[in-house]
N, C-alpha and C positions, 0 to 999 in steps of 0.2 A: 881700614880693611872692610870691604862690604861683605857681610857674612850671610845676609838673607836678601831675597828679592822682595820688593815692596808690593808688587802687583802680580796677580794671577793672570793667566792667559785669557784674553778677551775674545778669542775666536770661538770659544766654546765654554759655556758655563759648566760648573761641576754637575749640575743636575742633568745636563744633556747626555751624560754617559749612559743613562738608562733609557733614552728615547729609542724606540725600535725602528722608526721609519723617518729619518730626518729628510728634509727637502734637499734636492740636488745642490742648491746654493750653499746650504749648511755643510754638506759633504765636501764641496770644493774648498770652502773656507777652512774647514777642519784639516783637510789634507795639505793645503797651502801652509798652514801653521806648522803641521808636522814636518813638512819638508824643510822649514827654516831651522829645525832642531840640529841640522847637520853643520850649520856654520854660525848660529846666533846663540851665544852663551846665555844671554838674558832669557831667550825663549826656552832653552834647555832647562835653566834653573826654575823658571816659572812652571814648566811641565812637571818637574820633580816635586815642587811644592803643592801644585794642584792635586797631583796623584796622592801625595802624602795625606792630604786632608779628606780624601774619600773614605767611605766605610768599605767593608769587605766586598759587598755586592757591586759598589761603584768601581772598585779596583778590578774586579773580575770582568766587568763590562768593558772597561778601558782596554784590558789585555785582549779580550775577544775582538774588539773593533780593530785593533792593530793587526790581527792575523790576516785580515784582508787589505787594510789600508797600506801596510808596509810594502806590499807587492806592487802598489800603484805609484809609489813616490819617486822611484829612481834615485834614492839615496841609500847609503849603507844601513842595513837593518839596525845596527848597533846605535845609530843616531837617535832612533825613536824608542828603543828599549832601554838604553843605558840610563836615562834620567829616572826611570822606574826603579832600576836596580840600585840606584844611588840612595834610595830611601826605603826600599822594601826590606823588612826584616823577617817576614814569614817564610820559613824554609820551603814549604810546598809551593808557594807562589813564586819564589825566586827560581826554583827548579823549572817551573813552567815558563818563566820569562827566558831563562838561559836556553831551554830547549827550542824556543821560538827563534832565538838568535841564529842557531845553526853554526856551521864551521866559521872560525874566525876569518874575517875579510882582510886581505892584505892592506888595502888602503885605509882601514880603520885602526890599524895597529898604533899603540902609543908611540910618540915621537921623541920622548926624552925620559931619562931615568928619574926616580924619586930623588928629591934634593931637600936639604935642610937649611934653615936659618936659625940663629940663636942670638940672644942678647941678654945682658945682665941688668936688672933693675935694682931698686933699693931693698934693703932688709932681706938679702939672700934670695930675692925673687929672680927667677930666670924666665924668659919668654922664648919658646921654641915654635917654629913653623915647619910643618911637613907639607911638601907639595908633591903629590903623586899623580902620574899619568892615568887617565881614564880611557879615552879613545880619541882618535883623530887629533884635533888641536885643543882638546879639553883636559883639564886637570881638576883634582879635588884638593882642597886646602884645609888643614887643621892647624889652629893656633892655640897655644895654651900657656898659662902662667903657672909656674910650679916651683916648689922648693925641693931640691934634689934629695931623694931618699926619704921624703916626708909626705907631702901632699900636693894636690892640685888646687890652685886658687880659682881658676876658671878654664874652660875649654870651649872653643868655638869651631864650627865646621861649615865650610862652604862646599856643598856637594858637587857643584859644577861651576868651573870658572874657565874663561878663555886663557890659554897659555900665555898670550901676550899681555894680559892684564893681571896676571898673578903677582904676588909679592916678590920683591927682589932685594938683594943685599943693599943696605942703607935705608930701607923703608922703616917706618915706625909702626909698631904693633903694641897697643896698650900703653902708649907713652914710652916704649923702649925701642931703641934702634937695634935692628937685627942684622946680622952679617952671615955670610955663607959659612957653613961648618961641615966637617965630615959627617956623613949620615950616621955611621956606626956610633960615634960618640954621643950624638943626640938620642938615638934609639936606646943606648945603654942607660943613659940618665933617666929617660922616661920610663923604661922598664923597671928600674929600681924604685921609682916613685910610685908606679902602679902597685907593686908588691907592698910597699909601706902603707899606701892609701888603703889597700884591702885589709891588711893586718890590723889597722886601726879601726876597722869596721865602719869606715866611711863609705857611703855609696859612690861608686865611680861615675863620673859624668857620662851619660849614655852616648854622647857624641864621640867618645873614644872608640866605640865599636867600629866606626868606619875605618879605623886604622889598626884594628885588633890583629890583623895578619902580620904586621911588621913587628909586633911586640913578642910574638911567640908564646911560650908557656907562661910568661909573666902576667898576661892578661887574665888567665884563669887561676892565678895563684890565690 
């Protein structure tokens, strides 16, 4: 399971986010790369990782540049903004991105429901995978090894993955074969484990936050 991209986008360096007057060729290359975010999962993931590594001023500059660029691309706005939302935790900046998105676009709606895979490993270890729709043909994937009602051994998160390349029943994750499972059963087990992990005063893996909405009150217990 590929959980991180190895390369950052080469069309534009991180430092270029602060350049005030890029040359026309740079603008064309930047916009061509942005346009690829609508159908290239690797480009979308690279955008998320590049944005995540920027400081506050760099992130603000990226968002400001998209205000004009998104109008010139001819692709759904969500394609260029969603990679940012996948990694942005600042509430104020998230609201700014969500405002720029505007009304939901019909052709950008998720095309499948959240699904779950689960498998059993040695020594009471279980491995669960949650695959949730993001936009268009992209999903986000969280995989974790846990002991039900006790603790998490590990948690990994792929913020953006092509639906076609996402994990499927029969695949191996952490050396454990995972199979399709009813979503509610998996969520219930993970919620119990979150509560127990918290009560034992263990720090929760931060990557769980990407799926906090599915765990309900358990995440804040």
